[in-house]
C-alpha positions, 0 to 999 in steps of 0.5 A: 613060115608065111609072110604074114607071121614073119612080119608080125614077129618082126613087129614084135621084135621092133616093139620090144626094142622100142625106146619108150617102154614099160613093163608090168610084172606079176607073181609069175616071174618069181615062181621059179625063183622059189617065191610062191604064187598067191594061192600057195602063199595064202596056204602058207600064211594059214599054216603060220597062223595055225602054228605061230599065231595067237589063239584065234588067228586061224579061226578068224582067217577061216571065217574071213575066207569063207566070206569071200569067193572060193578063188580069193587069196591073201590079198583079198583076205587083207582087203576084207580085214581092212573093211572089218577094221573100218567098221570097228573104227566107226562102231560105238565100242570100237569092235567087230565080231567074227562069230563069237570072237570080238576084236578091237581096232588094236586087235585087228591092227595086230593081226594085220601086222602078223599076217604081213610079217608071215607074208614077208618072211615067206617071200624073203626066205622062199617057199615051194609047195608040194607038187601033185602025184603026177609031178611029185616033189616035197614041200620046201620051206625056206628059213632065215638060215636056209633060204631057197630063193634064187635070182638066176632068171631075173639076172638073165632078164635084166641082162637081156633087156639092157645089154641085148635088146637095146643094141643099136639104140643110141639114146633112150628118151627115158629110163625103162619103167619096171612096174611090179605087183610083187613084194620081193626085191629080186628085180632091184637086186638083179639090176644092182648085181648087173650094175644097172642104175635105177631109181625107186622113189627112195633116197639114201643107201641101204637104209633109205627114206621115201622121197618121191611124193604123189604128183612129183615128176619122175626124176631125170637122173640118167638111170637105166630103170625106174622100179615102181612097186605097185603093192609095196615091198617086203623091205618097206616099213612105216616108221613112228614119224609117218615116214616110209622107210626102206630097211635092211632085213634084221635092222632095228632102226629106224626107231620103232618101225611099226609094220611091213608096208605091203598092199594098201589095206587096213590101218592108218594110211597116210595123206596123199603126199606121203601115201606110197601106193597113190604115188605109185599108181599115179606113175602107172597112170601117167605112163599109160596116158603118154600121148607119144608112141609107147609100149607096155609089156606084161609078163607073169601078170595074170590080169587078176587085179581089177584096179590095174586092169581098169587103169589100163583099159581107161587109158587105152580107150582114149582116142589120143592114146598111143600105147601098145600092149604086149601081153605074155600070158599062157592063155587068153583070159576074160580080160584079154578076150574083151580087150581084143574086141575093142576098137583099140584091140589092134594095139594088143599083142598076146603072146600065148602058148598056142600062138600070137594074137593081134587084136581079133586076128590069130593065133599065128605061129602056132606050134605043130605039136604041144605048146610054146613057152615063149610067154614065160619069164625065161621065154621072154628073156630068150626073145629079147636075146634071140628075137621072136622068130628064133622062139618059133623055129 
């Protein structure tokens, strides 16, 4: 191994051990746990609409999907339905037509709720789509009585992050921020099972109310982690009192919980003081805008969310910004390629299957045969435990 590569791997280890760090997780970290990526999740929602929905549900979903680019998934469909609802709200008869099907605002709200329920149940119970002929494997559908979601990789990660990578660090200036676009609760569950204290913006116990509001500072409670769910969660609900509640699976209270609260689309969103999504992105924006040295690590995130990408890009291009990005990704993509060429690209480390890139430099540590798996969730865990150099030997 040449000295330049060796030095870069040492820099990577140093950044992963930084005392001021945040993580951004996407769907990729939960795939091995039995939770589908966005396109299989979309497929499963369409199956539920056809088998369990109202008579027009599947037809409406197909119409809406055909209005969108071919690579659109269920989040984009929810966005489009939200736009249709806004049109219905403004129209004279409070309806919108999908070909020959007319839906009222209430009809759209009900459809939106059914979709969110199908998403939540799929994520809570697990779903593994059938694999291709090259890698045959039968479809597995988790149910309430036979769940297929496992937590092993998440347990291993939080143990590596808080037990190993912080060895020798006497004190952290603040908790590690764990931002995630995932709706599942595996990160929170793994932290609790590992006996690592965390704050998530709620107060209470198994049933909790959202106490953090837009503009509030993060509390200094001595927690090891702050979990910040950018797109909501399968256990978030909007109650009849306009409060956001974290509710256990199956509970019948708080009274008349109106809907699962995931992804900020469609109906009746709250004022900014209570809107959880505005507050979550405010925390993300503040973390990126810190003027001291800090590190943001992405894992399982495909850079497909333009809102998040824009927040990152706007922060990093400011001259006073000192954030370093460690992007664990299978390959370079359009966003990362563009970012590499910017003046601040030297603060962008990309850990890909074909090697390590730093700005426009790289790849370093390229494999002699095949590809590296150090960009995966399990690969990141190994790196936290054993160091970057051990991952290339």
